[in-house]
LOSE-670826 format. One record per atom (N, C-alpha, C): residue number from 1; atom name; x, y, z. Coordinates in nm, 4 decimals, m for minus. Layout:
residues N
[NUM; 'CA'; [X; Y; Z]] ...
This chain:
residues 33
[1; 'N'; [3.9222; 0.1245; m2.8355]] [1; 'CA'; [3.8593; 0.2431; m2.7778]] [1; 'C'; [3.9557; 0.3608; m2.7725]] [2; 'N'; [3.9111; 0.4675; m2.7090]] [2; 'CA'; [3.9926; 0.5891; m2.7012]] [2; 'C'; [4.1250; 0.5616; m2.6301]] [3; 'N'; [4.1201; 0.4805; m2.5253]] [3; 'CA'; [4.2427; 0.4514; m2.4502]] [3; 'C'; [4.3458; 0.3834; m2.5401]] [4; 'N'; [4.2991; 0.2926; m2.6261]] [4; 'CA'; [4.3916; 0.2244; m2.7166]] [4; 'C'; [4.4545; 0.3235; m2.8136]] [5; 'N'; [4.3729; 0.4169; m2.8643]] [5; 'CA'; [4.4263; 0.5170; m2.9572]] [5; 'C'; [4.5306; 0.6032; m2.8878]] [6; 'N'; [4.5030; 0.6380; m2.7627]] [6; 'CA'; [4.5983; 0.7199; m2.6871]] [6; 'C'; [4.7285; 0.6426; m2.6674]] [7; 'N'; [4.7161; 0.5134; m2.6340]] [7; 'CA'; [4.8369; 0.4324; m2.6149]] [7; 'C'; [4.9190; 0.4273; m2.7431]] [8; 'N'; [4.8499; 0.4062; m2.8567]] [8; 'CA'; [4.9215; 0.4019; m2.9843]] [8; 'C'; [4.9891; 0.5348; m3.0118]] [9; 'N'; [4.9201; 0.6434; m2.9847]] [9; 'CA'; [4.9772; 0.7758; m3.0085]] [9; 'C'; [5.1004; 0.7960; m2.9217]] [10; 'N'; [5.0925; 0.7548; m2.7961]] [10; 'CA'; [5.2063; 0.7714; m2.7060]] [10; 'C'; [5.3247; 0.6888; m2.7546]] [11; 'N'; [5.2978; 0.5667; m2.8017]] [11; 'CA'; [5.4058; 0.4821; m2.8522]] [11; 'C'; [5.4712; 0.5484; m2.9726]] [12; 'N'; [5.3893; 0.6012; m3.0643]] [12; 'CA'; [5.4456; 0.6658; m3.1830]] [12; 'C'; [5.5275; 0.7872; m3.1435]] [13; 'N'; [5.4796; 0.8637; m3.0453]] [13; 'CA'; [5.5538; 0.9814; m2.9992]] [13; 'C'; [5.6874; 0.9380; m2.9395]] [14; 'N'; [5.6840; 0.8323; m2.8565]] [14; 'CA'; [5.8080; 0.7831; m2.7965]] [14; 'C'; [5.9065; 0.7419; m2.9051]] [15; 'N'; [5.8568; 0.6706; m3.0079]] [15; 'CA'; [5.9452; 0.6253; m3.1153]] [15; 'C'; [6.0058; 0.7437; m3.1886]] [16; 'N'; [5.9233; 0.8449; m3.2163]] [16; 'CA'; [5.9745; 0.9608; m3.2893]] [16; 'C'; [6.0766; 1.0361; m3.2051]] [17; 'N'; [6.0534; 1.0420; m3.0729]] [17; 'CA'; [6.1491; 1.1100; m2.9864]] [17; 'C'; [6.2807; 1.0340; m2.9841]] [18; 'N'; [6.2728; 0.9004; m2.9809]] [18; 'CA'; [6.3956; 0.8212; m2.9818]] [18; 'C'; [6.4729; 0.8458; m3.1106]] [19; 'N'; [6.4022; 0.8514; m3.2242]] [19; 'CA'; [6.4695; 0.8770; m3.3512]] [19; 'C'; [6.5337; 1.0145; m3.3499]] [20; 'N'; [6.4642; 1.1126; m3.2942]] [20; 'CA'; [6.5201; 1.2475; m3.2879]] [20; 'C'; [6.6438; 1.2488; m3.1997]] [21; 'N'; [6.6407; 1.1729; m3.0884]] [21; 'CA'; [6.7575; 1.1662; m3.0010]] [21; 'C'; [6.8765; 1.1082; m3.0769]] [22; 'N'; [6.8514; 1.0047; m3.1589]] [22; 'CA'; [6.9600; 0.9467; m3.2367]] [22; 'C'; [7.0155; 1.0487; m3.3342]] [23; 'N'; [6.9275; 1.1239; m3.3990]] [23; 'CA'; [6.9730; 1.2262; m3.4930]] [23; 'C'; [7.0580; 1.3291; m3.4206]] [24; 'N'; [7.0170; 1.3680; m3.3019]] [24; 'CA'; [7.0932; 1.4664; m3.2250]] [24; 'C'; [7.2293; 1.4085; m3.1885]] [25; 'N'; [7.2321; 1.2815; m3.1466]] [25; 'CA'; [7.3591; 1.2181; m3.1114]] [25; 'C'; [7.4535; 1.2183; m3.2308]] [26; 'N'; [7.4020; 1.1777; m3.3471]] [26; 'CA'; [7.4857; 1.1760; m3.4666]] [26; 'C'; [7.5342; 1.3165; m3.5005]] [27; 'N'; [7.4435; 1.4129; m3.4849]] [27; 'CA'; [7.4781; 1.5519; m3.5163]] [27; 'C'; [7.5929; 1.5994; m3.4284]] [28; 'N'; [7.5808; 1.5731; m3.2967]] [28; 'CA'; [7.6865; 1.6191; m3.2062]] [28; 'C'; [7.8169; 1.5453; m3.2329]] [29; 'N'; [7.8091; 1.4155; m3.2592]] [29; 'CA'; [7.9311; 1.3401; m3.2885]] [29; 'C'; [7.9970; 1.3939; m3.4146]] [30; 'N'; [7.9144; 1.4241; m3.5154]] [30; 'CA'; [7.9671; 1.4769; m3.6411]] [30; 'C'; [8.0333; 1.6118; m3.6178]] [31; 'N'; [7.9683; 1.6968; m3.5378]] [31; 'CA'; [8.0218; 1.8305; m3.5131]] [31; 'C'; [8.1488; 1.8251; m3.4291]] [32; 'N'; [8.1587; 1.7266; m3.3400]] [32; 'CA'; [8.2753; 1.7182; m3.2522]] [32; 'C'; [8.3979; 1.6686; m3.3279]] [33; 'N'; [8.3771; 1.5876; m3.4312]] [33; 'CA'; [8.4903; 1.5317; m3.5049]] [33; 'C'; [8.5528; 1.6341; m3.5972]] 
């Protein structure tokens, strides 16, 4: 149902945000070195 779709969307958003956080971490580490 709609609730399941929303849950899936939220999970995908969380995953993408985590990946972006990792990219930012790598970026800052790279820039600091």
